[in-house]
C-alpha positions as CSV (number, residue, x, y, z in Angstrom):
1,M,127.4,76.1,38.1
2,K,127.4,73.9,35.0
3,T,129.5,74.8,32.0
4,S,127.2,73.6,29.4
5,L,126.3,76.9,28.0
6,L,129.7,78.2,27.7
7,L,130.8,74.8,25.9
8,A,127.8,75.5,23.7
9,L,129.0,79.2,23.1
10,C,132.5,77.8,21.9
11,G,130.8,75.4,19.7
12,Y,128.4,77.4,18.0
13,L,129.7,81.1,18.1
14,F,130.3,82.6,14.7
15,S,131.8,86.2,14.1
16,L,129.8,89.2,13.9
17,S,132.5,91.2,12.6
18,S,132.4,92.2,8.9
19,C,134.3,93.7,6.1
20,K,133.5,97.2,5.5
21,S,134.5,99.7,2.8
22,T,136.3,102.7,4.1
23,S,134.1,104.8,1.8
24,E,131.1,103.8,3.6
25,P,129.7,105.9,6.5
26,E,129.5,104.1,9.9
27,P,125.8,103.3,10.4
28,T,123.9,104.9,13.4
29,A,123.6,102.2,16.3
30,M,120.3,101.4,17.8
31,Y,121.8,100.3,20.9
32,T,125.5,100.3,22.0
33,L,127.4,98.7,24.9
34,S,130.9,99.4,26.0
35,G,133.3,98.3,28.7
36,R,137.0,97.5,29.6
37,I,139.1,94.2,29.0
38,D,140.4,92.6,32.1
39,N,143.3,90.4,31.4
40,Q,144.8,89.9,34.7
41,N,146.8,86.6,33.6
42,H,148.4,88.5,30.7
43,I,147.3,86.2,28.3
44,A,148.4,87.2,24.7
45,L,145.7,88.1,22.4
46,P,146.0,88.0,18.6
47,N,145.3,90.9,16.5
48,D,142.7,88.8,14.6
49,A,140.8,88.0,17.7
50,R,137.0,88.9,17.4
51,L,134.3,90.1,19.6
52,V,131.1,88.2,19.0
53,V,127.5,88.1,20.4
54,A,125.9,84.8,20.4
55,W,121.9,84.7,20.6
56,F,120.9,81.5,22.1
57,V,117.7,80.0,20.6
58,V,116.1,77.5,22.8
59,D,112.9,75.5,22.4
60,P,111.4,71.9,23.6
61,H,112.4,70.4,20.0
62,S,115.6,72.2,19.0
63,G,118.0,74.6,19.8
64,Y,120.8,76.6,18.2
65,V,123.0,79.8,18.2
66,Y,122.8,82.9,15.8
67,T,125.0,85.9,16.2
68,Y,124.1,89.5,15.5
69,G,125.9,92.6,16.3
70,D,129.2,94.4,15.5
71,G,131.9,94.3,18.2
72,A,135.4,95.9,18.3
73,I,138.1,95.6,20.8
74,N,140.7,98.2,21.5
75,L,144.0,96.5,23.0
76,T,145.8,99.8,23.4
77,N,143.5,101.0,26.1
78,N,141.8,97.8,26.9
79,T,138.4,98.7,26.0
80,F,135.6,96.9,23.9
81,T,132.3,98.1,22.1
82,V,129.4,96.2,20.7
83,K,126.8,98.0,18.5
84,F,123.6,96.7,17.2
85,A,122.2,98.8,14.0
86,N,118.8,97.3,14.2
87,K,116.7,94.8,15.9
88,P,118.0,91.1,15.9
89,P,117.1,89.0,12.7
90,Y,113.9,86.9,13.3
91,E,116.4,83.8,13.5
92,A,117.7,85.2,16.9
93,R,114.4,85.7,18.5
94,P,111.8,83.3,16.6
95,N,108.5,82.7,17.8
96,S,108.5,84.6,21.1
97,G,110.1,87.6,19.7
98,I,112.6,87.4,22.7
99,G,116.3,87.1,22.4
100,L,119.2,86.3,24.6
101,A,122.9,86.8,24.0
102,Y,126.4,86.4,25.5
103,I,129.3,88.5,24.5
104,A,132.6,86.7,24.1
105,L,136.0,87.0,22.5
106,V,137.0,84.3,20.1
107,S,139.6,83.6,17.4
108,S,138.9,84.7,13.8
109,A,138.6,81.2,12.6
110,I,134.8,81.3,13.4
111,P,132.8,81.6,10.1
112,Q,130.9,84.9,9.7
113,N,127.1,85.1,9.7
114,G,124.6,82.4,9.8
115,I,124.1,79.4,11.9
116,V,127.1,77.3,12.7
117,S,126.4,73.5,13.5
118,D,130.0,72.3,13.8
119,L,132.9,73.6,15.9
120,P,135.6,75.1,13.7
121,P,139.0,73.2,14.2
122,L,141.0,76.3,14.6
123,M,138.8,78.3,16.7
124,K,139.8,79.5,20.0
125,F,138.3,80.9,22.9
126,Y,139.6,84.0,24.9
127,G,137.1,85.5,27.2
128,V,133.4,86.4,28.1
129,V,131.5,89.0,29.8
130,D,130.6,86.7,32.6
131,S,127.2,86.4,34.2
132,A,125.6,88.8,31.9
133,A,123.6,89.0,28.8
134,V,122.1,91.1,26.3
135,I,118.2,91.0,26.1
136,Y,115.9,91.9,23.4
137,I,112.2,92.0,23.5
138,E,110.1,92.6,20.6
139,D,106.6,93.4,22.3
140,S,106.4,93.1,26.1
141,T,102.5,92.8,25.9
142,L,103.0,89.3,24.5
143,S,102.8,86.3,26.7
144,K,106.4,85.5,28.0
145,P,108.0,81.8,28.0
146,T,109.3,82.5,31.8
147,S,108.4,85.1,34.3
148,W,111.6,87.1,34.9
149,I,111.2,88.2,31.1
150,S,108.3,90.5,32.4
151,K,111.1,92.7,34.1
152,F,112.5,93.8,30.9
153,S,111.0,96.7,28.6
154,N,110.9,96.4,24.8
155,G,114.3,96.9,22.9
156,Y,117.5,96.0,24.0
157,S,118.6,95.7,27.6
158,F,121.8,94.8,29.3
159,S,121.4,92.3,32.2
160,T,123.1,90.4,35.0
161,A,122.6,87.0,36.3
162,V,120.9,85.8,39.4
163,F,122.0,82.3,40.6
164,S,119.2,80.4,42.4
165,A,120.0,77.5,45.0
166,T,117.0,75.9,43.6
167,G,115.5,75.8,40.2
168,Y,116.7,77.7,37.3
169,D,119.0,80.8,37.4
170,Y,117.4,84.0,35.7
171,F,118.6,87.5,34.5
172,V,117.6,90.9,36.0
173,P,117.9,94.4,34.1
174,A,121.2,96.2,35.1
175,A,122.8,99.5,34.2
176,P,125.2,99.2,31.3
177,S,128.0,100.5,33.3
178,N,131.3,98.8,34.4
179,I,130.9,96.0,32.1
180,T,134.1,93.7,32.0
181,L,135.3,91.3,29.3
182,R,137.1,89.1,31.4
183,I,140.2,87.2,29.6
184,D,140.8,83.4,30.5
185,T,141.3,80.4,28.1
186,T,140.0,78.0,30.8
187,I,136.2,77.8,30.2
188,T,135.5,76.4,33.8
189,E,136.7,79.7,35.3
190,F,133.4,81.3,33.9
191,S,130.0,80.9,35.5
192,S,127.2,79.1,33.5
193,V,123.7,80.5,33.8
194,N,121.4,77.8,33.7
195,W,118.1,79.8,32.7
196,Y,116.3,77.3,30.7
């Protein structure tokens, strides 16, 4: 599979982690995903590595990446968690109200919040939840830009990729269990889902 999406991911991802006052209560999550970290090659991960969720916005005239969510990793027990306190901002799902995002682990050099048009010179890529995506549907009764979207219900869903021998790849709903964040600094080791 082509690696264009993962290359774009490295070029446009920005951090979803935010500084929080210890006196503020943790917000109630609207949707949560968790899983394990697979680091078979024993790649050293820095303490400031950040888990990000990159929403890919694609249309015939332009495209960009927007991040939204709250991700955390636990290197003691090799687990990760992603929480969404609310629905994604409009910028992450314009026009159609449909959002698609990838989960990845990157360096803290990524700027926080907003659309990034340039690759931060110090950014490093450490891993991704491979062949999977987070899907958000604002209103399932509206027209869909592609037929496979009709399999998803309103709100957040976890999905896995189906690779097609002909035509475009696509995603299907999947149980949010046994999710794995695979660590590898070689981008070509991961599958790229050619869904548009």
